[in-house]
PDBQT receptor file of N, H, CA, C and O in Angstrom, charges set to zero:
ATOM      1  N   MET A   1       0.820  -1.184   0.000  1.00  0.00    +0.000 N 
ATOM      2  CA  MET A   1       0.000   0.000   0.000  1.00  0.00    +0.000 C 
ATOM      3  C   MET A   1       0.868   1.253   0.000  1.00  0.00    +0.000 C 
ATOM      4  O   MET A   1       0.578   2.209  -0.720  1.00  0.00    +0.000 OA
ATOM      5  N   LEU A   2       1.947   1.256   0.814  1.00  0.00    +0.000 N 
ATOM      6  H   LEU A   2       2.182   0.480   1.399  1.00  0.00    +0.000 HD
ATOM      7  CA  LEU A   2       2.831   2.423   0.826  1.00  0.00    +0.000 C 
ATOM      8  C   LEU A   2       3.450   2.657  -0.547  1.00  0.00    +0.000 C 
ATOM      9  O   LEU A   2       3.553   3.796  -1.002  1.00  0.00    +0.000 OA
ATOM     10  N   THR A   3       3.856   1.588  -1.195  1.00  0.00    +0.000 N 
ATOM     11  H   THR A   3       3.773   0.663  -0.825  1.00  0.00    +0.000 HD
ATOM     12  CA  THR A   3       4.488   1.709  -2.509  1.00  0.00    +0.000 C 
ATOM     13  C   THR A   3       3.552   2.356  -3.518  1.00  0.00    +0.000 C 
ATOM     14  O   THR A   3       3.973   3.219  -4.289  1.00  0.00    +0.000 OA
ATOM     15  N   SER A   4       2.290   1.950  -3.522  1.00  0.00    +0.000 N 
ATOM     16  H   SER A   4       1.948   1.249  -2.896  1.00  0.00    +0.000 HD
ATOM     17  CA  SER A   4       1.361   2.470  -4.522  1.00  0.00    +0.000 C 
ATOM     18  C   SER A   4       0.676   3.769  -4.106  1.00  0.00    +0.000 C 
ATOM     19  O   SER A   4       0.465   4.646  -4.944  1.00  0.00    +0.000 OA
ATOM     20  N   ASP A   5       0.326   3.906  -2.832  1.00  0.00    +0.000 N 
ATOM     21  H   ASP A   5       0.497   3.193  -2.151  1.00  0.00    +0.000 HD
ATOM     22  CA  ASP A   5      -0.469   5.052  -2.399  1.00  0.00    +0.000 C 
ATOM     23  C   ASP A   5       0.319   6.144  -1.679  1.00  0.00    +0.000 C 
ATOM     24  O   ASP A   5      -0.120   7.293  -1.634  1.00  0.00    +0.000 OA
ATOM     25  N   ALA A   6       1.464   5.803  -1.121  1.00  0.00    +0.000 N 
ATOM     26  H   ALA A   6       1.820   4.869  -1.158  1.00  0.00    +0.000 HD
ATOM     27  CA  ALA A   6       2.235   6.788  -0.356  1.00  0.00    +0.000 C 
ATOM     28  C   ALA A   6       3.725   6.492  -0.458  1.00  0.00    +0.000 C 
ATOM     29  O   ALA A   6       4.363   6.170   0.544  1.00  0.00    +0.000 OA
ATOM     30  N   PRO A   7       4.287   6.599  -1.667  1.00  0.00    +0.000 N 
ATOM     31  CA  PRO A   7       5.715   6.301  -1.833  1.00  0.00    +0.000 C 
ATOM     32  C   PRO A   7       6.563   7.112  -0.855  1.00  0.00    +0.000 C 
ATOM     33  O   PRO A   7       6.375   8.318  -0.698  1.00  0.00    +0.000 OA
ATOM     34  N   GLY A   8       7.494   6.428  -0.208  1.00  0.00    +0.000 N 
ATOM     35  H   GLY A   8       7.647   5.449  -0.335  1.00  0.00    +0.000 HD
ATOM     36  CA  GLY A   8       8.363   7.084   0.768  1.00  0.00    +0.000 C 
ATOM     37  C   GLY A   8       7.709   7.275   2.117  1.00  0.00    +0.000 C 
ATOM     38  O   GLY A   8       8.300   7.886   3.007  1.00  0.00    +0.000 OA
ATOM     39  N   GLY A   9       6.498   6.766   2.290  1.00  0.00    +0.000 N 
ATOM     40  H   GLY A   9       6.017   6.269   1.567  1.00  0.00    +0.000 HD
ATOM     41  CA  GLY A   9       5.767   6.938   3.539  1.00  0.00    +0.000 C 
ATOM     42  C   GLY A   9       6.197   5.951   4.609  1.00  0.00    +0.000 C 
ATOM     43  O   GLY A   9       7.090   5.131   4.398  1.00  0.00    +0.000 OA
ATOM     44  N   SER A  10       5.556   6.041   5.743  1.00  0.00    +0.000 N 
ATOM     45  H   SER A  10       4.830   6.707   5.915  1.00  0.00    +0.000 HD
ATOM     46  CA  SER A  10       5.822   5.152   6.861  1.00  0.00    +0.000 C 
ATOM     47  C   SER A  10       4.516   4.910   7.602  1.00  0.00    +0.000 C 
ATOM     48  O   SER A  10       3.487   5.496   7.263  1.00  0.00    +0.000 OA
ATOM     49  N   ILE A  11       4.554   4.045   8.617  1.00  0.00    +0.000 N 
ATOM     50  H   ILE A  11       5.389   3.569   8.892  1.00  0.00    +0.000 HD
ATOM     51  CA  ILE A  11       3.345   3.729   9.364  1.00  0.00    +0.000 C 
ATOM     52  C   ILE A  11       3.515   4.064  10.840  1.00  0.00    +0.000 C 
ATOM     53  O   ILE A  11       4.632   4.135  11.353  1.00  0.00    +0.000 OA
ATOM     54  N   VAL A  12       2.398   4.267  11.503  1.00  0.00    +0.000 N 
ATOM     55  H   VAL A  12       1.491   4.210  11.086  1.00  0.00    +0.000 HD
ATOM     56  CA  VAL A  12       2.335   4.372  12.953  1.00  0.00    +0.000 C 
ATOM     57  C   VAL A  12       1.511   3.186  13.420  1.00  0.00    +0.000 C 
ATOM     58  O   VAL A  12       0.433   2.929  12.885  1.00  0.00    +0.000 OA
ATOM     59  N   VAL A  13       2.008   2.466  14.408  1.00  0.00    +0.000 N 
ATOM     60  H   VAL A  13       2.884   2.675  14.842  1.00  0.00    +0.000 HD
ATOM     61  CA  VAL A  13       1.309   1.293  14.927  1.00  0.00    +0.000 C 
ATOM     62  C   VAL A  13       0.734   1.635  16.295  1.00  0.00    +0.000 C 
ATOM     63  O   VAL A  13       1.448   2.117  17.175  1.00  0.00    +0.000 OA
ATOM     64  N   GLY A  14      -0.556   1.384  16.468  1.00  0.00    +0.000 N 
ATOM     65  H   GLY A  14      -1.136   0.992  15.754  1.00  0.00    +0.000 HD
ATOM     66  CA  GLY A  14      -1.207   1.579  17.765  1.00  0.00    +0.000 C 
ATOM     67  C   GLY A  14      -1.579   0.239  18.361  1.00  0.00    +0.000 C 
ATOM     68  O   GLY A  14      -2.316  -0.534  17.749  1.00  0.00    +0.000 OA
ATOM     69  N   LEU A  15      -1.074  -0.040  19.548  1.00  0.00    +0.000 N 
ATOM     70  H   LEU A  15      -0.475   0.588  20.045  1.00  0.00    +0.000 HD
ATOM     71  CA  LEU A  15      -1.419  -1.255  20.282  1.00  0.00    +0.000 C 
ATOM     72  C   LEU A  15      -2.520  -0.862  21.265  1.00  0.00    +0.000 C 
ATOM     73  O   LEU A  15      -2.264  -0.143  22.231  1.00  0.00    +0.000 OA
ATOM     74  N   VAL A  16      -3.740  -1.333  21.021  1.00  0.00    +0.000 N 
ATOM     75  H   VAL A  16      -3.947  -1.917  20.236  1.00  0.00    +0.000 HD
ATOM     76  CA  VAL A  16      -4.903  -0.845  21.757  1.00  0.00    +0.000 C 
ATOM     77  C   VAL A  16      -5.529  -1.966  22.573  1.00  0.00    +0.000 C 
ATOM     78  O   VAL A  16      -5.782  -3.056  22.061  1.00  0.00    +0.000 OA
ATOM     79  N   ARG A  17      -5.771  -1.690  23.834  1.00  0.00    +0.000 N 
ATOM     80  H   ARG A  17      -5.565  -0.805  24.251  1.00  0.00    +0.000 HD
ATOM     81  CA  ARG A  17      -6.569  -2.563  24.700  1.00  0.00    +0.000 C 
ATOM     82  C   ARG A  17      -7.036  -1.745  25.894  1.00  0.00    +0.000 C 
ATOM     83  O   ARG A  17      -6.382  -0.778  26.285  1.00  0.00    +0.000 OA
ATOM     84  N   ALA A  18      -8.147  -2.127  26.462  1.00  0.00    +0.000 N 
ATOM     85  H   ALA A  18      -8.678  -2.913  26.144  1.00  0.00    +0.000 HD
ATOM     86  CA  ALA A  18      -8.788  -1.321  27.516  1.00  0.00    +0.000 C 
ATOM     87  C   ALA A  18      -7.845  -1.033  28.681  1.00  0.00    +0.000 C 
ATOM     88  O   ALA A  18      -7.827   0.084  29.199  1.00  0.00    +0.000 OA
ATOM     89  N   THR A  19      -7.070  -2.016  29.092  1.00  0.00    +0.000 N 
ATOM     90  H   THR A  19      -7.084  -2.923  28.671  1.00  0.00    +0.000 HD
ATOM     91  CA  THR A  19      -6.184  -1.819  30.241  1.00  0.00    +0.000 C 
ATOM     92  C   THR A  19      -4.775  -1.402  29.836  1.00  0.00    +0.000 C 
ATOM     93  O   THR A  19      -3.884  -1.323  30.681  1.00  0.00    +0.000 OA
ATOM     94  N   GLY A  20      -4.570  -1.136  28.557  1.00  0.00    +0.000 N 
ATOM     95  H   GLY A  20      -5.294  -1.200  27.870  1.00  0.00    +0.000 HD
ATOM     96  CA  GLY A  20      -3.243  -0.780  28.074  1.00  0.00    +0.000 C 
ATOM     97  C   GLY A  20      -2.953   0.693  28.210  1.00  0.00    +0.000 C 
ATOM     98  O   GLY A  20      -3.549   1.394  29.027  1.00  0.00    +0.000 OA
ATOM     99  N   GLY A  21      -2.029   1.146  27.395  1.00  0.00    +0.000 N 
ATOM    100  H   GLY A  21      -1.545   0.577  26.731  1.00  0.00    +0.000 HD
ATOM    101  CA  GLY A  21      -1.670   2.544  27.397  1.00  0.00    +0.000 C 
ATOM    102  C   GLY A  21      -0.335   2.830  28.047  1.00  0.00    +0.000 C 
ATOM    103  O   GLY A  21       0.019   3.991  28.251  1.00  0.00    +0.000 OA
ATOM    104  N   ASP A  22       0.408   1.795  28.375  1.00  0.00    +0.000 N 
ATOM    105  H   ASP A  22       0.120   0.851  28.209  1.00  0.00    +0.000 HD
ATOM    106  CA  ASP A  22       1.720   1.978  28.981  1.00  0.00    +0.000 C 
ATOM    107  C   ASP A  22       2.648   0.867  28.499  1.00  0.00    +0.000 C 
ATOM    108  O   ASP A  22       2.233  -0.003  27.732  1.00  0.00    +0.000 OA
ATOM    109  N   ARG A  23       3.873   0.894  28.937  1.00  0.00    +0.000 N 
ATOM    110  H   ARG A  23       4.209   1.600  29.560  1.00  0.00    +0.000 HD
ATOM    111  CA  ARG A  23       4.877  -0.088  28.526  1.00  0.00    +0.000 C 
ATOM    112  C   ARG A  23       4.774  -1.318  29.434  1.00  0.00    +0.000 C 
ATOM    113  O   ARG A  23       5.347  -1.343  30.523  1.00  0.00    +0.000 OA
ATOM    114  N   GLY A  24       4.040  -2.333  28.976  1.00  0.00    +0.000 N 
ATOM    115  H   GLY A  24       3.575  -2.312  28.092  1.00  0.00    +0.000 HD
ATOM    116  CA  GLY A  24       3.901  -3.581  29.712  1.00  0.00    +0.000 C 
ATOM    117  C   GLY A  24       4.403  -4.743  28.868  1.00  0.00    +0.000 C 
ATOM    118  O   GLY A  24       4.861  -4.544  27.742  1.00  0.00    +0.000 OA
ATOM    119  N   ALA A  25       4.319  -5.950  29.404  1.00  0.00    +0.000 N 
ATOM    120  H   ALA A  25       3.947  -6.111  30.318  1.00  0.00    +0.000 HD
ATOM    121  CA  ALA A  25       4.804  -7.129  28.688  1.00  0.00    +0.000 C 
ATOM    122  C   ALA A  25       4.069  -7.323  27.361  1.00  0.00    +0.000 C 
ATOM    123  O   ALA A  25       4.694  -7.651  26.353  1.00  0.00    +0.000 OA
ATOM    124  N   PHE A  26       2.754  -7.123  27.353  1.00  0.00    +0.000 N 
ATOM    125  H   PHE A  26       2.247  -6.856  28.172  1.00  0.00    +0.000 HD
ATOM    126  CA  PHE A  26       1.962  -7.254  26.128  1.00  0.00    +0.000 C 
ATOM    127  C   PHE A  26       2.469  -6.305  25.050  1.00  0.00    +0.000 C 
ATOM    128  O   PHE A  26       2.722  -6.712  23.916  1.00  0.00    +0.000 OA
ATOM    129  N   GLU A  27       2.612  -5.040  25.416  1.00  0.00    +0.000 N 
ATOM    130  H   GLU A  27       2.405  -4.709  26.337  1.00  0.00    +0.000 HD
ATOM    131  CA  GLU A  27       3.048  -4.025  24.453  1.00  0.00    +0.000 C 
ATOM    132  C   GLU A  27       4.473  -4.272  23.973  1.00  0.00    +0.000 C 
ATOM    133  O   GLU A  27       4.761  -4.102  22.789  1.00  0.00    +0.000 OA
ATOM    134  N   LEU A  28       5.358  -4.665  24.866  1.00  0.00    +0.000 N 
ATOM    135  H   LEU A  28       5.124  -4.803  25.828  1.00  0.00    +0.000 HD
ATOM    136  CA  LEU A  28       6.749  -4.922  24.471  1.00  0.00    +0.000 C 
ATOM    137  C   LEU A  28       6.858  -6.107  23.518  1.00  0.00    +0.000 C 
ATOM    138  O   LEU A  28       7.631  -6.058  22.561  1.00  0.00    +0.000 OA
ATOM    139  N   GLN A  29       6.094  -7.172  23.764  1.00  0.00    +0.000 N 
ATOM    140  H   GLN A  29       5.466  -7.212  24.541  1.00  0.00    +0.000 HD
ATOM    141  CA  GLN A  29       6.139  -8.345  22.885  1.00  0.00    +0.000 C 
ATOM    142  C   GLN A  29       5.552  -8.025  21.515  1.00  0.00    +0.000 C 
ATOM    143  O   GLN A  29       6.144  -8.371  20.493  1.00  0.00    +0.000 OA
ATOM    144  N   TRP A  30       4.399  -7.370  21.485  1.00  0.00    +0.000 N 
ATOM    145  H   TRP A  30       3.918  -7.089  22.315  1.00  0.00    +0.000 HD
ATOM    146  CA  TRP A  30       3.793  -7.018  20.206  1.00  0.00    +0.000 C 
ATOM    147  C   TRP A  30       4.641  -5.999  19.457  1.00  0.00    +0.000 C 
ATOM    148  O   TRP A  30       4.800  -6.098  18.241  1.00  0.00    +0.000 OA
ATOM    149  N   GLY A  31       5.182  -5.027  20.173  1.00  0.00    +0.000 N 
ATOM    150  H   GLY A  31       5.052  -4.948  21.161  1.00  0.00    +0.000 HD
ATOM    151  CA  GLY A  31       6.033  -4.022  19.533  1.00  0.00    +0.000 C 
ATOM    152  C   GLY A  31       7.239  -4.653  18.864  1.00  0.00    +0.000 C 
ATOM    153  O   GLY A  31       7.575  -4.306  17.732  1.00  0.00    +0.000 OA
ATOM    154  N   ALA A  32       7.890  -5.575  19.552  1.00  0.00    +0.000 N 
ATOM    155  H   ALA A  32       7.617  -5.857  20.472  1.00  0.00    +0.000 HD
ATOM    156  CA  ALA A  32       9.051  -6.261  18.980  1.00  0.00    +0.000 C 
ATOM    157  C   ALA A  32       8.660  -7.089  17.759  1.00  0.00    +0.000 C 
ATOM    158  O   ALA A  32       9.360  -7.064  16.747  1.00  0.00    +0.000 OA
ATOM    159  N   ALA A  33       7.552  -7.820  17.843  1.00  0.00    +0.000 N 
ATOM    160  H   ALA A  33       6.983  -7.840  18.666  1.00  0.00    +0.000 HD
ATOM    161  CA  ALA A  33       7.105  -8.640  16.711  1.00  0.00    +0.000 C 
ATOM    162  C   ALA A  33       6.747  -7.763  15.508  1.00  0.00    +0.000 C 
ATOM    163  O   ALA A  33       7.095  -8.095  14.375  1.00  0.00    +0.000 OA
ATOM    164  N   LEU A  34       6.060  -6.656  15.748  1.00  0.00    +0.000 N 
ATOM    165  H   LEU A  34       5.777  -6.386  16.669  1.00  0.00    +0.000 HD
ATOM    166  CA  LEU A  34       5.696  -5.758  14.656  1.00  0.00    +0.000 C 
ATOM    167  C   LEU A  34       6.920  -5.094  14.039  1.00  0.00    +0.000 C 
ATOM    168  O   LEU A  34       6.991  -4.929  12.821  1.00  0.00    +0.000 OA
ATOM    169  N   ARG A  35       7.868  -4.718  14.860  1.00  0.00    +0.000 N 
ATOM    170  H   ARG A  35       7.811  -4.852  15.850  1.00  0.00    +0.000 HD
ATOM    171  CA  ARG A  35       9.108  -4.107  14.361  1.00  0.00    +0.000 C 
ATOM    172  C   ARG A  35       9.856  -5.099  13.469  1.00  0.00    +0.000 C 
ATOM    173  O   ARG A  35      10.320  -4.725  12.391  1.00  0.00    +0.000 OA
ATOM    174  N   THR A  36       9.980  -6.355  13.901  1.00  0.00    +0.000 N 
ATOM    175  H   THR A  36       9.603  -6.658  14.776  1.00  0.00    +0.000 HD
ATOM    176  CA  THR A  36      10.664  -7.375  13.106  1.00  0.00    +0.000 C 
ATOM    177  C   THR A  36       9.951  -7.593  11.774  1.00  0.00    +0.000 C 
ATOM    178  O   THR A  36      10.595  -7.643  10.726  1.00  0.00    +0.000 OA
ATOM    179  N   ALA A  37       8.617  -7.724  11.809  1.00  0.00    +0.000 N 
ATOM    180  H   ALA A  37       8.093  -7.683  12.660  1.00  0.00    +0.000 HD
ATOM    181  CA  ALA A  37       7.850  -7.940  10.580  1.00  0.00    +0.000 C 
ATOM    182  C   ALA A  37       7.982  -6.753   9.629  1.00  0.00    +0.000 C 
ATOM    183  O   ALA A  37       8.144  -6.943   8.423  1.00  0.00    +0.000 OA
ATOM    184  N   ALA A  38       7.915  -5.541  10.155  1.00  0.00    +0.000 N 
ATOM    185  H   ALA A  38       7.784  -5.387  11.135  1.00  0.00    +0.000 HD
ATOM    186  CA  ALA A  38       8.043  -4.346   9.317  1.00  0.00    +0.000 C 
ATOM    187  C   ALA A  38       9.436  -4.256   8.713  1.00  0.00    +0.000 C 
ATOM    188  O   ALA A  38       9.582  -3.938   7.532  1.00  0.00    +0.000 OA
ATOM    189  N   ASP A  39      10.455  -4.531   9.510  1.00  0.00    +0.000 N 
ATOM    190  H   ASP A  39      10.336  -4.790  10.468  1.00  0.00    +0.000 HD
ATOM    191  CA  ASP A  39      11.831  -4.508   8.995  1.00  0.00    +0.000 C 
ATOM    192  C   ASP A  39      12.016  -5.549   7.900  1.00  0.00    +0.000 C 
ATOM    193  O   ASP A  39      12.630  -5.266   6.871  1.00  0.00    +0.000 OA
ATOM    194  N   ASP A  40      11.489  -6.752   8.112  1.00  0.00    +0.000 N 
ATOM    195  H   ASP A  40      10.990  -6.982   8.948  1.00  0.00    +0.000 HD
ATOM    196  CA  ASP A  40      11.595  -7.821   7.111  1.00  0.00    +0.000 C 
ATOM    197  C   ASP A  40      10.903  -7.440   5.799  1.00  0.00    +0.000 C 
ATOM    198  O   ASP A  40      11.354  -7.814   4.717  1.00  0.00    +0.000 OA
ATOM    199  N   ALA A  41       9.803  -6.692   5.913  1.00  0.00    +0.000 N 
ATOM    200  H   ALA A  41       9.436  -6.388   6.793  1.00  0.00    +0.000 HD
ATOM    201  CA  ALA A  41       9.040  -6.291   4.723  1.00  0.00    +0.000 C 
ATOM    202  C   ALA A  41       9.540  -4.978   4.122  1.00  0.00    +0.000 C 
ATOM    203  O   ALA A  41       9.071  -4.563   3.062  1.00  0.00    +0.000 OA
ATOM    204  N   GLY A  42      10.483  -4.328   4.790  1.00  0.00    +0.000 N 
ATOM    205  H   GLY A  42      10.864  -4.666   5.651  1.00  0.00    +0.000 HD
ATOM    206  CA  GLY A  42      11.002  -3.060   4.293  1.00  0.00    +0.000 C 
ATOM    207  C   GLY A  42      10.030  -1.901   4.480  1.00  0.00    +0.000 C 
ATOM    208  O   GLY A  42      10.050  -0.934   3.718  1.00  0.00    +0.000 OA
ATOM    209  N   VAL A  43       9.180  -2.004   5.498  1.00  0.00    +0.000 N 
ATOM    210  H   VAL A  43       9.163  -2.789   6.118  1.00  0.00    +0.000 HD
ATOM    211  CA  VAL A  43       8.192  -0.956   5.779  1.00  0.00    +0.000 C 
ATOM    212  C   VAL A  43       8.707  -0.083   6.923  1.00  0.00    +0.000 C 
ATOM    213  O   VAL A  43       8.925  -0.583   8.026  1.00  0.00    +0.000 OA
ATOM    214  N   PRO A  44       8.901   1.200   6.679  1.00  0.00    +0.000 N 
ATOM    215  CA  PRO A  44       9.370   2.076   7.754  1.00  0.00    +0.000 C 
ATOM    216  C   PRO A  44       8.283   2.298   8.807  1.00  0.00    +0.000 C 
ATOM    217  O   PRO A  44       7.139   2.602   8.472  1.00  0.00    +0.000 OA
ATOM    218  N   VAL A  45       8.645   2.144  10.070  1.00  0.00    +0.000 N 
ATOM    219  H   VAL A  45       9.575   1.896  10.342  1.00  0.00    +0.000 HD
ATOM    220  CA  VAL A  45       7.733   2.405  11.178  1.00  0.00    +0.000 C 
ATOM    221  C   VAL A  45       8.113   3.748  11.784  1.00  0.00    +0.000 C 
ATOM    222  O   VAL A  45       9.241   3.930  12.242  1.00  0.00    +0.000 OA
ATOM    223  N   TRP A  46       7.186   4.676  11.786  1.00  0.00    +0.000 N 
ATOM    224  H   TRP A  46       6.270   4.529  11.414  1.00  0.00    +0.000 HD
ATOM    225  CA  TRP A  46       7.452   6.014  12.304  1.00  0.00    +0.000 C 
ATOM    226  C   TRP A  46       7.326   6.042  13.815  1.00  0.00    +0.000 C 
ATOM    227  O   TRP A  46       8.096   6.725  14.490  1.00  0.00    +0.000 OA
ATOM    228  N   ALA A  47       6.348   5.295  14.363  1.00  0.00    +0.000 N 
ATOM    229  H   ALA A  47       5.722   4.739  13.815  1.00  0.00    +0.000 HD
ATOM    230  CA  ALA A  47       6.150   5.256  15.810  1.00  0.00    +0.000 C 
ATOM    231  C   ALA A  47       5.314   4.045  16.194  1.00  0.00    +0.000 C 
ATOM    232  O   ALA A  47       4.542   3.519  15.392  1.00  0.00    +0.000 OA
ATOM    233  N   VAL A  48       5.488   3.614  17.442  1.00  0.00    +0.000 N 
ATOM    234  H   VAL A  48       6.116   4.040  18.093  1.00  0.00    +0.000 HD
ATOM    235  CA  VAL A  48       4.634   2.588  18.043  1.00  0.00    +0.000 C 
ATOM    236  C   VAL A  48       4.077   3.206  19.316  1.00  0.00    +0.000 C 
ATOM    237  O   VAL A  48       4.827   3.706  20.154  1.00  0.00    +0.000 OA
ATOM    238  N   VAL A  49       2.754   3.168  19.456  1.00  0.00    +0.000 N 
ATOM    239  H   VAL A  49       2.145   2.762  18.775  1.00  0.00    +0.000 HD
ATOM    240  CA  VAL A  49       2.116   3.754  20.629  1.00  0.00    +0.000 C 
ATOM    241  C   VAL A  49       1.218   2.725  21.310  1.00  0.00    +0.000 C 
ATOM    242  O   VAL A  49       0.632   1.865  20.652  1.00  0.00    +0.000 OA
ATOM    243  N   ALA A  50       1.118   2.821  22.634  1.00  0.00    +0.000 N 
ATOM    244  H   ALA A  50       1.595   3.519  23.168  1.00  0.00    +0.000 HD
ATOM    245  CA  ALA A  50       0.201   2.000  23.415  1.00  0.00    +0.000 C 
ATOM    246  C   ALA A  50      -0.976   2.890  23.787  1.00  0.00    +0.000 C 
ATOM    247  O   ALA A  50      -0.794   4.011  24.262  1.00  0.00    +0.000 OA
ATOM    248  N   ILE A  51      -2.182   2.382  23.566  1.00  0.00    +0.000 N 
ATOM    249  H   ILE A  51      -2.330   1.472  23.180  1.00  0.00    +0.000 HD
ATOM    250  CA  ILE A  51      -3.385   3.170  23.805  1.00  0.00    +0.000 C 
ATOM    251  C   ILE A  51      -4.325   2.374  24.694  1.00  0.00    +0.000 C 
ATOM    252  O   ILE A  51      -4.680   1.238  24.378  1.00  0.00    +0.000 OA
ATOM    253  N   GLY A  52      -4.725   2.973  25.802  1.00  0.00    +0.000 N 
ATOM    254  H   GLY A  52      -4.438   3.895  26.058  1.00  0.00    +0.000 HD
ATOM    255  CA  GLY A  52      -5.669   2.343  26.716  1.00  0.00    +0.000 C 
ATOM    256  C   GLY A  52      -6.868   3.241  26.943  1.00  0.00    +0.000 C 
ATOM    257  O   GLY A  52      -6.973   4.319  26.359  1.00  0.00    +0.000 OA
ATOM    258  N   GLU A  53      -7.763   2.788  27.789  1.00  0.00    +0.000 N 
ATOM    259  H   GLU A  53      -7.677   1.911  28.263  1.00  0.00    +0.000 HD
ATOM    260  CA  GLU A  53      -8.995   3.534  28.044  1.00  0.00    +0.000 C 
ATOM    261  C   GLU A  53      -8.723   4.907  28.646  1.00  0.00    +0.000 C 
ATOM    262  O   GLU A  53      -9.403   5.877  28.312  1.00  0.00    +0.000 OA
ATOM    263  N   SER A  54      -7.730   4.996  29.534  1.00  0.00    +0.000 N 
ATOM    264  H   SER A  54      -7.177   4.208  29.805  1.00  0.00    +0.000 HD
ATOM    265  CA  SER A  54      -7.506   6.269  30.218  1.00  0.00    +0.000 C 
ATOM    266  C   SER A  54      -6.072   6.776  30.118  1.00  0.00    +0.000 C 
ATOM    267  O   SER A  54      -5.685   7.685  30.853  1.00  0.00    +0.000 OA
ATOM    268  N   ARG A  55      -5.274   6.193  29.208  1.00  0.00    +0.000 N 
ATOM    269  H   ARG A  55      -5.588   5.455  28.611  1.00  0.00    +0.000 HD
ATOM    270  CA  ARG A  55      -3.904   6.690  29.037  1.00  0.00    +0.000 C 
ATOM    271  C   ARG A  55      -3.348   6.212  27.699  1.00  0.00    +0.000 C 
ATOM    272  O   ARG A  55      -3.862   5.276  27.088  1.00  0.00    +0.000 OA
ATOM    273  N   ALA A  56      -2.298   6.874  27.269  1.00  0.00    +0.000 N 
ATOM    274  H   ALA A  56      -1.880   7.635  27.765  1.00  0.00    +0.000 HD
ATOM    275  CA  ALA A  56      -1.588   6.489  26.060  1.00  0.00    +0.000 C 
ATOM    276  C   ALA A  56      -0.121   6.849  26.227  1.00  0.00    +0.000 C 
ATOM    277  O   ALA A  56       0.219   7.787  26.948  1.00  0.00    +0.000 OA
ATOM    278  N   ARG A  57       0.745   6.101  25.559  1.00  0.00    +0.000 N 
ATOM    279  H   ARG A  57       0.469   5.338  24.973  1.00  0.00    +0.000 HD
ATOM    280  CA  ARG A  57       2.184   6.339  25.687  1.00  0.00    +0.000 C 
ATOM    281  C   ARG A  57       2.880   5.975  24.394  1.00  0.00    +0.000 C 
ATOM    282  O   ARG A  57       2.564   4.954  23.783  1.00  0.00    +0.000 OA
ATOM    283  N   VAL A  58       3.818   6.796  23.974  1.00  0.00    +0.000 N 
ATOM    284  H   VAL A  58       4.074   7.625  24.470  1.00  0.00    +0.000 HD
ATOM    285  CA  VAL A  58       4.661   6.473  22.826  1.00  0.00    +0.000 C 
ATOM    286  C   VAL A  58       5.723   5.496  23.313  1.00  0.00    +0.000 C 
ATOM    287  O   VAL A  58       6.447   5.780  24.267  1.00  0.00    +0.000 OA
ATOM    288  N   LEU A  59       5.813   4.344  22.652  1.00  0.00    +0.000 N 
ATOM    289  H   LEU A  59       5.226   4.113  21.877  1.00  0.00    +0.000 HD
ATOM    290  CA  LEU A  59       6.792   3.322  23.030  1.00  0.00    +0.000 C 
ATOM    291  C   LEU A  59       8.063   3.428  22.207  1.00  0.00    +0.000 C 
ATOM    292  O   LEU A  59       9.160   3.204  22.718  1.00  0.00    +0.000 OA
ATOM    293  N   GLU A  60       7.918   3.765  20.950  1.00  0.00    +0.000 N 
ATOM    294  H   GLU A  60       7.026   3.947  20.535  1.00  0.00    +0.000 HD
ATOM    295  CA  GLU A  60       9.061   3.932  20.037  1.00  0.00    +0.000 C 
ATOM    296  C   GLU A  60       8.842   5.170  19.200  1.00  0.00    +0.000 C 
ATOM    297  O   GLU A  60       7.716   5.454  18.791  1.00  0.00    +0.000 OA
ATOM    298  N   TRP A  61       9.869   5.885  18.948  1.00  0.00    +0.000 N 
ATOM    299  H   TRP A  61      10.783   5.654  19.280  1.00  0.00    +0.000 HD
ATOM    300  CA  TRP A  61       9.800   7.088  18.117  1.00  0.00    +0.000 C 
ATOM    301  C   TRP A  61      10.835   6.999  17.052  1.00  0.00    +0.000 C 
ATOM    302  O   TRP A  61      10.958   7.910  16.233  1.00  0.00    +0.000 OA
TER     303      TRP A  61
């Protein structure tokens, strides 16, 4: 999609769950897996954020 619709673009990944929004084991495991998959596919990741019901935090910038 980036190649055809947004050449040179990147993605932001949001890890969302009601009790999330901070750096926990769930977010760290998913963040690492998503980073590896994006790197393998050559997709630039601009940021990874954790989003919960009452808080949010940038995990990677």
